C-alpha positions in Angstrom: -89.8 47.0 109.1 -87.9 50.3 108.3 -88.8 51.5 111.8 -87.3 48.4 113.6 -84.0 48.5 111.5 -81.3 50.5 113.3 -81.1 54.0 112.1 -77.4 54.6 111.7 -76.7 51.5 109.6 -75.8 50.2 106.4 -78.7 47.8 106.8 -81.1 50.5 106.8 -79.8 51.9 103.7 -79.8 48.6 102.0 -83.4 48.0 103.0 -84.5 51.3 101.6 -82.6 50.6 98.3 -84.4 47.1 98.1 -87.7 48.7 98.6 -87.3 51.3 96.0 -85.9 48.7 93.5 -88.9 46.3 94.3 -91.2 49.3 93.3 -92.8 49.5 96.6 -91.5 52.7 97.8 -94.6 54.6 97.5 -96.1 52.6 100.2 -93.2 54.0 102.6 -92.5 57.4 101.3 -92.8 59.2 104.9 -90.7 56.5 106.5 -88.1 56.6 103.8 -88.0 60.5 104.0 -87.6 60.5 107.9 -85.0 57.9 107.6 -82.8 59.5 104.9 -83.5 62.9 106.6 -82.1 61.6 109.9 -79.3 59.9 108.3 -78.3 63.1 106.4 -78.4 65.6 109.7 -76.8 62.9 111.9 -73.9 62.2 109.7 -73.5 65.4 107.7 -70.9 64.4 105.3 -69.1 61.9 107.6 -69.2 58.7 105.8 -68.6 55.0 106.7 -64.8 54.4 107.0 -63.4 53.0 103.7 -66.3 50.9 102.7 -66.9 52.1 98.9 -70.2 50.1 98.9 -71.5 52.0 101.9 -70.4 55.5 100.7 -71.7 55.2 97.2 -75.1 54.0 98.3 -75.4 56.6 101.0 -74.4 59.2 98.4 -77.0 57.9 95.8 -80.0 57.3 98.0 -79.3 60.9 99.4 -78.9 62.6 96.1 -81.9 60.6 94.8 -83.9 62.0 97.6 -83.0 65.6 96.8 -80.3 66.3 99.3 -77.0 67.7 98.2 -73.9 65.7 99.1 -70.5 66.6 98.3 -68.6 64.2 95.9 -65.5 64.9 98.0 -66.7 61.8 100.0 -65.1 59.7 97.2 -61.6 61.4 97.4 -60.4 58.7 99.9 -60.8 56.3 97.1 -58.3 58.2 94.9 -54.6 58.2 94.5 -52.3 61.1 94.4 -53.0 61.7 90.8 -56.7 62.0 91.4 -57.7 58.6 89.8 -59.5 55.9 91.4 -57.2 53.2 93.1 -56.7 49.9 91.0 -57.4 47.8 94.1 -61.1 49.0 94.0 -61.7 46.6 91.0 -61.5 43.7 93.5 -64.7 45.1 95.0 -67.4 44.4 92.6 -70.4 45.2 94.9 -68.5 48.5 95.8 -67.8 49.1 92.1 -71.4 48.6 91.3 -72.7 51.0 93.9 -70.2 53.7 92.8 -71.4 53.3 89.2 -74.9 53.9 90.2 -73.8 56.8 92.4 -72.0 58.5 89.6 -75.2 58.6 87.4 -76.3 61.4 89.9 -73.4 63.8 89.1 -73.9 67.3 88.2 -71.9 69.5 85.9 -68.4 70.2 87.0 -68.1 67.1 89.2 -65.0 65.7 87.8 -64.4 63.1 90.5 -67.8 61.5 89.4 -66.9 61.8 85.6 -64.0 59.9 86.4 -65.9 57.4 88.6 -68.4 56.8 85.8 -65.6 55.9 83.2 -63.6 54.0 85.7 -66.5 51.7 86.9 -68.1 51.3 83.5 -65.0 49.9 81.8 -64.0 47.7 85.0 -67.5 46.4 85.5 -67.6 45.1 81.8 -64.2 43.4 82.2 -65.4 41.8 85.6 -68.7 40.6 84.5 -67.5 37.2 83.0 -66.1 36.4 86.2 -69.2 36.9 88.2 -70.9 34.1 86.3 -74.7 33.9 86.8 -74.7 35.1 90.4 -77.1 37.5 92.1 -74.4 40.3 91.8 -73.6 39.3 88.2 -77.1 39.9 87.1 -77.3 43.2 89.0 -74.1 44.2 87.2 -75.2 42.9 83.7 -78.5 44.9 83.9 -77.0 48.0 85.4 -74.6 48.4 82.6 -77.5 48.5 80.2 -80.1 50.4 82.4 -78.8 52.4 85.4 -81.4 53.0 88.1 -81.4 56.6 87.2 -82.3 55.9 83.5 -84.5 52.7 83.6 -88.2 52.7 83.2 -89.5 52.1 86.6 -92.1 49.3 86.0 -89.8 47.4 83.7 -87.0 47.5 86.1 -89.1 46.5 89.0 -90.2 43.4 87.3 -86.6 42.6 86.5 -85.4 43.2 89.9 -88.0 41.1 91.5 -86.7 38.1 89.7 -82.9 39.1 90.7 -83.8 39.7 94.3 -85.4 36.5 94.5 -82.2 34.7 93.7 -80.4 36.8 96.6 -79.8 34.2 99.4 -80.3 37.1 101.9 -83.4 38.3 100.6 -86.6 39.3 102.8 -89.2 36.8 102.1 -91.9 39.3 103.6 -90.5 41.9 101.3 -90.4 39.8 98.2 -94.0 38.6 98.7 -95.4 41.9 99.2 -93.5 43.2 96.1 -94.9 40.4 93.9 -98.6 41.0 95.2 -98.2 44.9 94.8 -96.8 44.3 91.2 -99.7 41.9 90.1 -102.3 44.3 91.8 -100.9 47.4 89.9 -100.6 45.5 86.7 -104.2 44.7 87.0 -105.1 48.5 87.4 -102.8 49.4 84.6 -104.6 46.8 82.2 -108.1 48.3 83.1 -106.7 51.8 82.4 -105.4 50.7 79.0 -108.7 49.2 78.2 -110.6 52.3 79.1 -108.2 54.4 76.9 -108.5 52.1 73.9 -112.3 51.9 74.2 -112.1 56.0 74.3 -109.9 55.9 71.3 -112.2 53.6 69.3 -115.3 55.9 70.0 -113.3 58.6 68.4 -113.2 56.8 65.0 -109.9 58.6 64.4 -108.9 56.0 62.0 -111.6 57.1 59.7 -111.3 60.7 60.4 -107.5 60.9 60.2 -106.3 57.8 58.5 -102.7 59.3 58.0 -102.3 59.6 61.9 -100.4 56.8 63.6 -101.9 54.5 66.0 -100.0 55.2 69.2 -102.4 54.9 72.1 -100.8 51.8 73.5 -97.4 53.3 73.3 -98.4 56.7 74.7 -100.1 55.0 77.6 -96.8 53.3 78.6 -95.2 56.6 78.2 -97.4 58.0 80.8 -96.7 54.9 83.0 -93.2 56.0 83.0 -94.0 59.4 84.4 -96.0 58.0 87.2 -97.1 54.3 87.9 -98.6 54.7 91.4 -102.4 53.8 91.9 -103.3 57.4 92.9 -102.4 58.7 89.7 -104.7 56.7 87.7 -106.7 59.7 86.4 -103.6 61.7 85.5 -102.4 58.8 83.5 -105.5 58.6 81.4 -105.4 62.6 80.9 -101.7 62.6 79.9 -102.2 59.7 77.5 -105.1 61.6 75.7 -103.0 64.9 75.6 -100.0 63.0 74.2 -102.4 61.5 71.6 -103.7 64.7 70.2 -100.1 66.0 70.3 -99.2 63.0 68.1 -101.9 63.7 66.0 -100.8 67.2 65.5 -97.4 66.2 64.9 -98.5 63.7 62.1 -100.5 66.5 60.5 -97.5 68.9 60.2 -95.3 66.3 59.1 -97.1 64.1 56.4 -100.5 65.7 55.8 -100.8 69.3 55.6 -100.0 71.9 53.0 -97.9 74.7 53.7 -101.0 77.1 53.4 -103.0 74.8 55.6 -100.4 74.6 58.3 -99.8 78.2 58.2 -103.6 78.8 59.0 -103.4 76.0 61.6 -100.5 77.5 63.3 -102.1 80.9 63.5 -105.3 79.5 65.0 -103.2 77.7 67.6 -101.1 80.8 68.3 -104.6 82.8 68.9 
């Protein structure tokens, strides 16, 4: 699918974006890297004319992939005072893309700081006019959980439902995303069962009754670090490490005396 899409096109970038938002990008890592690398080297910092959506989407996907792209690409959308043109508010899709792109700003990029403030305030005003449309649901979710900050599996589940309502959605891609989500969910449930069994066998509730029961919470935290099937063992190990860190934290906060904690600290430092 990625191979057959024209390499120098907005269609290619939108396909990559859909694949990533649907949570199936790990199946196409090589193809996505090759596509974005080709796009970056072919275009450099030359961008699609005055198409705000195209420029912003290109910028975000490349920065997300680790390529440095100058924010000067957005100067064409500003006026003489350096503020974004008011006419842009009529392009809700472009504004959403600019909002998501501004999340990938780095220190000192004033033009992106302004982009974030401008798009956030204007999208909030525009949202009621978008009704219950596909774009409206995207905007509503993005204002709460931008792509950069969302929990991947949670956002994937939401995006699958939103994407299904898009009249131009790709049926094959949607079916594959649903199947992949269900298969991964089954794997994640099994991992959680294994970890819960391990926790019960430790009998920590009896040994350390003051410690919080955070096994499920900590597993979901590890799931936010890496959800892909090849990292199954890593998720289990990380959850166990976090659990013992949580026990240590509770010991310091609510159980140990100053003398006991001093001895424990010295032992850990040794």
